[in-house]
C-alpha positions as CSV (number, residue, x, y, z in Angstrom):
1,M,-28.2,82.1,14.5
2,K,-27.1,79.4,16.9
3,F,-29.5,78.4,19.7
4,N,-27.8,76.7,22.6
5,N,-30.7,75.5,24.8
6,I,-33.5,74.4,22.4
7,T,-33.8,72.1,19.4
8,P,-35.0,74.1,16.4
9,K,-35.6,71.0,14.2
10,R,-37.9,69.5,16.7
11,L,-39.6,72.9,17.3
12,K,-40.3,73.4,13.6
13,K,-41.7,69.8,13.3
14,L,-44.1,70.5,16.2
15,L,-45.2,73.9,14.8
16,R,-45.9,72.4,11.4
17,K,-48.2,69.8,12.9
18,M,-50.0,72.3,15.1
19,I,-50.7,74.7,12.2
20,D,-51.9,71.8,10.0
21,I,-54.5,70.8,12.7
22,Y,-57.5,73.2,12.3
23,S,-58.5,74.5,15.7
24,P,-60.9,77.5,15.6
25,S,-62.4,78.6,18.9
26,G,-64.9,76.0,20.2
27,K,-63.3,73.3,18.0
28,E,-59.9,72.8,19.6
29,E,-60.4,69.1,20.6
30,E,-58.2,67.6,17.8
31,L,-55.2,69.8,18.5
32,A,-55.6,69.4,22.3
33,D,-55.6,65.6,21.9
34,F,-52.5,65.8,19.7
35,L,-50.7,68.0,22.2
36,Y,-51.7,65.8,25.1
37,G,-50.2,62.8,23.4
38,Y,-47.1,64.7,22.3
39,L,-46.4,65.9,25.9
40,K,-47.1,62.4,27.3
41,R,-44.6,60.8,24.9
42,Q,-42.0,63.3,26.0
43,E,-42.6,62.1,29.6
44,L,-44.0,65.4,30.7
45,N,-46.7,65.3,33.4
46,V,-49.6,66.9,31.5
47,I,-53.1,67.0,32.8
48,Y,-56.5,68.0,31.5
49,Q,-58.5,70.9,32.9
50,D,-62.1,70.6,31.9
51,V,-63.6,73.8,30.4
52,D,-66.9,72.4,29.2
53,E,-68.2,68.9,28.2
54,D,-66.0,68.5,25.1
55,R,-63.1,71.1,25.6
56,Y,-60.3,71.4,28.0
57,N,-57.1,73.2,28.8
58,L,-53.7,71.4,29.0
59,L,-51.6,72.0,32.1
60,I,-48.1,71.0,33.2
61,L,-47.9,71.8,36.9
62,P,-44.8,71.7,39.3
63,D,-44.7,68.8,41.7
64,D,-45.4,69.6,45.3
65,M,-44.5,73.3,44.7
66,N,-46.5,76.5,44.6
67,I,-46.7,78.0,41.1
68,E,-44.6,81.2,41.0
69,I,-44.9,81.8,37.2
70,A,-46.9,80.4,34.3
71,L,-46.1,80.3,30.6
72,I,-49.5,80.7,28.9
73,G,-50.6,80.3,25.3
74,H,-53.9,79.7,23.5
75,I,-54.3,76.9,21.0
76,D,-57.4,78.2,19.3
77,T,-57.5,80.4,16.2
78,V,-60.0,82.6,14.4
79,W,-62.0,80.7,11.7
80,A,-60.2,80.1,8.4
81,Y,-60.9,82.5,5.6
82,D,-60.4,79.6,3.1
83,L,-60.5,76.0,4.3
84,E,-58.4,75.0,1.2
85,H,-55.5,77.2,2.2
86,Y,-55.0,77.5,6.0
87,C,-52.1,74.9,6.4
88,Y,-48.4,75.2,6.9
89,E,-46.2,76.7,4.2
90,E,-42.6,77.6,4.4
91,E,-40.4,79.9,2.3
92,G,-37.0,80.7,3.7
93,D,-37.3,81.9,7.3
94,L,-41.0,82.7,6.8
95,I,-43.7,80.3,8.0
96,T,-47.3,80.9,6.8
97,G,-50.5,79.4,8.1
98,L,-53.5,80.0,10.2
99,G,-52.4,80.6,13.8
100,S,-48.7,80.8,13.0
101,S,-48.4,84.2,14.6
102,D,-51.5,84.1,16.9
103,M,-50.4,82.1,18.6
104,K,-49.3,78.5,17.7
105,G,-45.7,79.7,17.0
106,N,-45.4,80.8,20.6
107,C,-47.3,77.8,22.0
108,A,-44.8,75.6,20.2
109,A,-41.9,77.7,21.5
110,M,-43.2,77.4,25.1
111,I,-43.5,73.6,24.8
112,E,-40.0,73.3,23.4
113,A,-38.6,75.5,26.2
114,Y,-40.3,73.3,28.8
115,L,-39.2,70.1,27.1
116,S,-35.6,71.3,26.8
117,L,-35.5,72.1,30.4
118,H,-36.9,68.7,31.3
119,E,-34.3,67.0,29.2
120,K,-31.5,68.8,31.1
121,N,-32.9,67.3,34.3
122,H,-34.1,70.8,35.5
123,S,-37.7,70.0,35.6
124,H,-38.1,70.7,39.3
125,V,-39.1,74.4,38.9
126,P,-42.1,76.3,40.4
127,A,-43.4,77.1,36.9
128,A,-46.5,75.9,35.0
129,L,-47.3,75.6,31.3
130,A,-50.9,76.3,30.4
131,L,-52.3,75.8,26.9
132,L,-55.7,77.3,26.8
133,V,-58.8,77.2,24.6
134,G,-61.3,79.9,23.8
135,E,-59.2,83.0,23.7
136,E,-60.5,84.2,20.3
137,E,-64.1,84.1,21.6
138,D,-65.0,84.6,25.2
139,G,-61.9,83.6,27.1
140,D,-63.5,80.6,28.8
141,G,-60.2,78.7,29.0
142,A,-58.5,81.6,30.9
143,R,-61.5,82.0,33.2
144,Q,-61.4,78.3,34.1
145,L,-57.6,78.5,34.7
146,V,-57.9,81.4,37.2
147,K,-60.9,79.8,38.9
148,D,-58.8,76.7,39.8
149,F,-55.3,78.2,40.2
150,H,-53.5,81.3,41.3
151,F,-49.9,82.5,40.7
152,P,-48.3,85.9,41.0
153,W,-46.8,86.2,37.4
154,A,-47.5,85.0,33.9
155,I,-45.8,85.2,30.5
156,I,-48.4,85.2,27.7
157,G,-47.1,84.4,24.2
158,E,-49.1,86.8,22.1
159,P,-47.2,88.3,19.1
160,T,-45.2,91.3,20.3
161,D,-42.2,91.1,17.9
162,L,-40.2,89.9,21.0
163,E,-40.8,93.2,22.7
164,P,-42.1,92.8,26.3
165,C,-45.5,94.5,27.0
166,M,-46.2,95.3,30.6
167,K,-49.0,97.8,29.6
168,H,-52.2,96.4,28.1
169,F,-55.2,98.1,26.5
170,G,-58.6,97.5,27.9
171,Y,-61.5,96.4,25.7
172,L,-65.3,97.0,25.4
173,E,-67.5,95.0,23.2
174,L,-71.0,96.5,22.7
175,Q,-74.1,95.6,20.9
176,V,-76.3,98.5,19.6
177,C,-79.9,97.9,18.5
178,T,-82.4,100.2,16.9
179,E,-86.0,99.7,15.8
180,G,-88.3,101.1,13.1
181,K,-91.7,100.4,11.6
182,Q,-92.0,97.7,9.0
183,V,-94.0,99.0,5.9
184,H,-93.9,98.3,2.2
185,A,-90.6,99.6,0.6
186,S,-92.5,102.0,-1.7
187,L,-93.8,103.7,1.5
188,A,-90.4,104.2,3.1
189,D,-90.9,108.0,3.2
190,R,-93.8,107.5,5.6
191,G,-92.2,105.5,8.4
192,Q,-89.2,104.8,10.5
193,N,-86.3,102.8,9.0
194,A,-84.3,100.9,11.6
195,I,-81.1,101.0,9.5
196,K,-81.4,104.8,9.0
197,N,-81.9,105.2,12.8
198,M,-78.8,103.0,13.3
199,L,-76.7,105.0,10.9
200,G,-77.5,108.2,12.7
201,L,-76.7,106.7,16.1
202,L,-73.4,105.3,14.8
203,L,-72.4,108.7,13.3
204,N,-73.0,110.2,16.8
205,I,-70.8,107.5,18.4
206,S,-68.1,108.0,15.7
207,S,-68.2,111.8,16.3
208,Y,-67.8,111.2,20.1
209,M,-64.9,108.9,19.5
210,E,-63.1,111.2,17.2
211,N,-63.7,114.5,19.1
212,K,-63.7,113.4,22.8
213,R,-62.0,110.0,23.0
214,S,-59.5,110.1,20.1
215,D,-57.2,107.7,22.0
216,I,-59.7,104.9,21.7
217,V,-59.4,102.6,18.7
218,Y,-63.0,101.7,17.7
219,N,-64.2,99.3,15.0
220,I,-67.8,98.8,13.7
221,R,-67.5,95.1,13.3
222,E,-70.9,94.0,12.2
223,L,-74.1,95.6,10.9
224,E,-77.2,93.7,10.0
225,S,-81.0,94.2,9.8
226,S,-84.1,92.1,9.8
227,R,-84.6,90.5,6.4
228,S,-88.2,90.4,5.3
229,G,-88.2,91.0,1.6
230,F,-89.3,94.2,-0.1
231,V,-90.0,96.2,3.1
232,V,-88.6,98.8,5.4
233,P,-86.7,96.9,8.1
234,D,-88.0,97.2,11.6
235,R,-84.8,96.2,13.4
236,C,-81.1,96.8,13.0
237,E,-78.2,95.5,15.1
238,A,-74.5,96.5,15.2
239,W,-71.5,95.2,17.1
240,L,-68.6,97.5,18.0
241,D,-65.1,96.8,19.4
242,L,-63.5,99.5,21.5
243,H,-59.8,99.2,22.5
244,L,-59.0,101.6,25.3
245,P,-55.5,102.8,26.5
246,P,-54.5,101.1,29.8
247,V,-55.7,103.6,32.4
248,S,-58.9,104.8,30.6
249,P,-61.9,105.6,32.8
250,V,-64.0,102.6,31.7
251,E,-67.1,103.5,33.8
252,E,-67.1,107.1,32.5
253,I,-66.9,106.0,28.9
254,I,-69.7,103.5,29.4
255,L,-71.9,106.3,30.8
256,E,-71.0,108.7,28.0
257,L,-72.0,106.1,25.4
258,E,-75.3,105.5,27.2
259,D,-75.8,109.3,27.2
260,I,-75.4,109.4,23.4
261,L,-78.2,106.8,23.1
262,A,-80.4,108.7,25.6
263,K,-80.0,112.0,23.6
264,A,-80.7,110.2,20.3
265,T,-83.9,108.7,21.8
266,E,-85.0,112.0,23.1
267,E,-84.8,113.5,19.6
268,N,-86.4,110.4,18.0
269,P,-88.4,108.3,20.5
270,E,-89.4,105.8,17.8
271,L,-85.9,104.5,17.3
272,N,-86.3,102.6,20.5
273,G,-82.5,102.1,20.8
274,A,-80.5,100.0,23.2
275,I,-76.8,99.5,24.0
276,R,-75.6,96.4,25.7
277,F,-72.0,95.9,26.9
278,T,-71.3,92.3,26.4
279,T,-67.6,92.3,27.4
280,I,-65.7,94.7,29.7
281,H,-62.0,94.1,30.1
282,R,-59.9,96.6,32.0
283,G,-56.4,97.6,30.8
284,Y,-53.4,97.7,33.2
285,E,-49.9,99.0,33.7
286,I,-47.2,96.9,35.5
287,P,-44.2,99.0,36.8
288,E,-40.8,98.0,35.7
289,K,-40.0,96.6,39.2
290,G,-39.5,93.3,40.9
291,N,-37.6,90.1,40.3
292,V,-39.5,89.0,37.2
293,V,-38.8,92.3,35.4
294,K,-35.1,92.2,36.5
295,T,-34.8,88.6,35.3
296,L,-36.2,89.6,31.9
297,K,-33.8,92.5,31.6
298,D,-30.9,90.2,32.4
299,I,-32.0,87.7,29.8
300,Y,-32.4,90.3,27.1
301,K,-28.9,91.6,27.9
302,K,-27.5,88.0,27.8
303,I,-28.9,87.2,24.4
304,D,-28.1,90.7,23.0
305,L,-31.7,91.9,22.5
306,P,-32.7,95.6,23.1
307,W,-35.0,96.2,26.1
308,N,-37.8,98.2,24.6
309,P,-41.1,97.7,26.5
310,Q,-44.3,98.4,24.5
311,I,-48.1,98.6,25.1
312,F,-50.2,95.6,23.9
313,R,-53.0,97.2,22.0
314,S,-55.4,94.3,21.6
315,H,-57.4,92.4,24.2
316,S,-56.2,89.0,25.3
317,D,-56.4,86.5,28.1
318,A,-54.1,88.8,30.0
319,N,-57.1,91.0,30.9
320,I,-58.8,88.1,32.6
321,L,-55.6,87.2,34.5
322,W,-55.1,90.8,35.6
323,T,-58.6,90.9,37.0
324,A,-57.9,87.7,39.0
325,G,-54.8,89.4,40.6
326,I,-52.1,87.9,38.4
327,K,-49.5,90.1,36.7
328,P,-49.2,89.1,33.0
329,V,-46.3,90.2,30.8
330,I,-47.1,89.8,27.1
331,L,-44.1,88.5,25.2
332,G,-43.8,86.5,22.0
333,A,-42.6,86.1,18.4
334,G,-44.5,87.5,15.5
335,K,-46.3,90.8,14.9
336,L,-49.8,91.7,15.9
337,E,-50.5,93.1,12.5
338,E,-49.9,89.6,11.0
339,A,-52.6,88.1,13.2
340,H,-56.1,87.3,11.8
341,R,-55.0,87.7,8.2
342,P,-55.6,85.3,5.3
343,D,-51.8,85.1,4.8
344,E,-50.8,85.1,8.5
345,S,-47.1,84.4,8.9
346,I,-44.2,84.4,11.4
347,S,-40.4,84.3,11.3
348,F,-39.1,80.9,12.4
349,E,-35.9,82.5,13.7
350,Q,-38.1,84.7,16.0
351,V,-40.0,81.6,17.2
352,C,-36.6,80.0,18.1
353,M,-35.6,83.2,19.9
354,A,-38.8,83.3,21.8
355,S,-38.2,79.7,22.9
356,E,-34.8,80.6,24.1
357,I,-36.2,83.5,26.1
358,Y,-38.9,81.2,27.6
359,F,-36.2,78.6,28.4
360,N,-34.1,81.2,30.3
361,I,-37.2,82.4,32.2
362,L,-37.8,78.8,33.4
363,K,-34.2,78.2,34.2
364,S,-34.1,81.3,36.4
365,Y,-36.6,79.6,38.7
366,I,-34.5,76.5,39.3
367,K,-34.3,75.9,43.0
């Protein structure tokens, strides 16, 4: 396929370098430094936005203009499954490597779009580019962005297979704890086992999810106990991820989960359980109205892509932006099911197509 506005060769070279620089959440400095230098060499006015002592977002802001839209990507990844095999590999159209789909491919595509517009002397647009840190952990990069800047719309380059998502799942992260009584392992039948208490509580939560909240996607992510040798453990801890459809009653679900714990404690006071909600992100729905949506529809028609909006099922920085009063559309190359896999991959043709879409979005804001 021919791409009229971007330079695929340059885009691929940038993407390869980005994938080869290891940048898990909390350790993004090397990639951020590389991108800062790259953007400076291309004569783009990039600035640092401090997030903590050692980490920062990279921003390109319009000169003397209010930001009307921002292209946003995160440069961090999950931790590598194998430090010997996380780098860039290419076979035909397929690019493999940690972060290729989530979301270095789309970060590179956004950079290429912004650079291509700059080269065509169309850099005076009310659009920002934000490359953020920390998305895979606690979203500290996004929180710092919305603390310092506000804009009405954003395009976030999560992997959506090029299908725009104006509906977004909510997310709850919860920690569940139970206690027991530590005794010698040979006397386990005489005391409370924290793991056994936890398993009973998790079964109750699973039953609640399957029978009352079957539209919630839940995942028991971690389960661990106190480790004290040949004894009955006196403490157990589990972490759960809950992905909620966009308009789910978050407060009601929280209270229902707390009620499950209360009933379990009433039946067995010695389990001494606790539930703590460590992250609460609301979902949202954006109506298919307004100039941004109209512009996207026109772009899709122009490049002969079907307009088929979907729901983004994971959590992302979009939840933080939405809470701050910004309307985020999720749109990018790659598939969500490819993210966080040992063999994560992306179609390079899709990356180029995403860059063309981003370019056309920026071009539509030329004054």
